[in-house]
N, C-alpha and C positions, 0 to 999 in steps of 0.2 A: 625476503618475501614478506609481504604484509598480509593483513587479514581482510577477507571479503566482508564488507559490511554495508548496511543500508539504514536509512532513517525512514520511519514509516508511522502511519496512523493505523492502529490496530483496533478494529471494531470490538465493542464489548460482547460478552458471551451471549446476551439476549439477541443481539443483531445476528451473530453467527448462527445461533440455533434456529432463528426464523429462516434464514437463507438456506441452511442445511435441510430443513423440512421441505422447503420449496423445491430444491434440486433433487432430493431423494425421491420425490414423487415423479421425477422426469428421467427415467433411465435411458440409456442409449449412448451416453458419453462418459468418459472417465473424468468426473469432476475433481477439481483440486480439493485437497484435504482442508477442512475448516481451520485447523491449527496453522495453516499457511496463509490464510486470508489477511491481507493488509493492503494499504494504499501507500505505495512507495513515493516518498518525497525526494530522496536522493540515493543513488547507488554509487558505492566506491569499490572498485575492483581490488584495490590494495591500499589499506590504511597501515602505515608503518607502526609496528607494535609499540614502539616507544612514544608514539604520539596519540594513542587511543584516549588516554586521560585528558589530554589537551583538547581533542575533538569533543569529548563529553562536556568539558568546561565551556567551550564555545557554543555548543548546542544548547546548554542550559541558559546561557546569556541570551541567545537568539530567541529561544522559546519564551523567556520571561517577558519579552517585548511584544509578543503576538497575542491576538485575541482568540478566545475560544469561539467555536462556531457550532451551529446545529446543522446536521446533514442527514441524508438517508441514501441508501443504495437504490438506484433506479435507472432504468434505461440500459439496454444492451449495446455492445459494440464488438468489433473484431479487428485484430491486427493480422496482416497488414490491410486486409479488406475482406468483405463477406464472401467473395468468390473463391478465395484461397486462404481461408482463415487458419492461422496457426495458434491463435489465442482468442478466447472469448472472455469478455469482461462485462462488469456492471459499472455504470458511472455513478457520480454523486449528484444529488439534488440539494444544493445549499452549501454555502461556505467555500465555494471553489476559488473565489478571488483571494480570500485570506489564506487558503491552503497553497495557492500559487506563490504568494509572498513567503510563506513558511518554507516551501520547497527551495526558493531562491536563497533564503538565509541558510538552510541546511547545506546546500551545495557550496555556498561561499565558505562556510565553516570547514568543510572538507578540503577545499582548495588551499586554505590557509595552513593546514597541517600536512600538506604534501600528499593529499589523496584527492586528486582531481575527480569530479563526478563524471559519470558517463555523459556523452554528448546529446542524449535524447532530450527533446523538449518535454517539460512536465505536462502530463495528461492525466488528470485525476481519475483513477479507475481501480477496481479490485478484480484481479484475474480469477475466473471461476473454472477455466479449462485450458489446458495446453494440448494441442492436437498434432499428432504425428501419424501419418502425413497430414498436411493441410486438407481441409474439406470445404465444400460449398456450404455455407452456414446460415443461409437466409431463414430456414425454418427455426433454427435455434435462436436466432436474433429475435424472432417474433415471440418466442417463449420468454426470453430474458426481458424483452420490452414490457411484458405483462406484469413484471415483478416491481413492487415498491416495498422496501423494507421499512422497519420502524425507524423513526428519527432518533438520533442520539447526539449528545454534546461531545465534540472533540475537545478535550481538556488537557491532553498530553500527547507527546510524540515519543517514540522509542528508537533507540539505537540497537540494531540487531546484528549479530554475526551470522554469516551464512556458510554452511558446511555442505558442499555439493555431494550428493549421493549417499549421505549418511542418514536420511530419513526413511520412513516406511516406503517400500516399493521402489527404492533407489531415488526417491525425491530428495530435495535439499532439506536439511534440518536447520531451523532458525533458533537462535538463542538470544534472549534479551540481555543486553549488556547494561543498559541504563534506561530510565524513563525520565522525561523532563516535562514538568507542568507548564502549560501556557499561562502567561502571567496576568492577562486582562480578560475580564468577562466581555464577550462580544455581543453583537446585536442578535437577538433571538435566543440567546443562551440563558440557562437558568442561573441566577445569581449565586 
């Protein structure tokens, strides 16, 4: 049995603190914990234990060839749809084309080490609420659409291990295994 892992962009503390203050002022939903906020680039249900180091090496190589980008959290959405939302999320404003390429590279790295990624299409977002049972979420989407967080430079990605049910309140616990710097300064990013 392999390790549940994912590759993600983790917003800096200042971005998470800004979003946390925005959501704290809007009670009524059980918002995701700020320590769990990330933008998933690739998810691997089972990475063979003996290939985790190789996955890290491949991710380091892939990251070194990608550009940094400047982005911000902005615009709300729901999966699968607003009428029966089971997930509420914020999108990204800026850098999504480069992040799409980075996601494809991360997924290819996983496939090479025997950890095929999940089959979902990459959709850059940060989950802010998981809803059980699903709800009609139009009013919450209007709230999320009013938010625009501070811009930040995405200069690294993280490989994280996921431990289901081990976090506060039965939520998953995430543990950073490694961080990988993006190698080239991108358009709109600080040098």
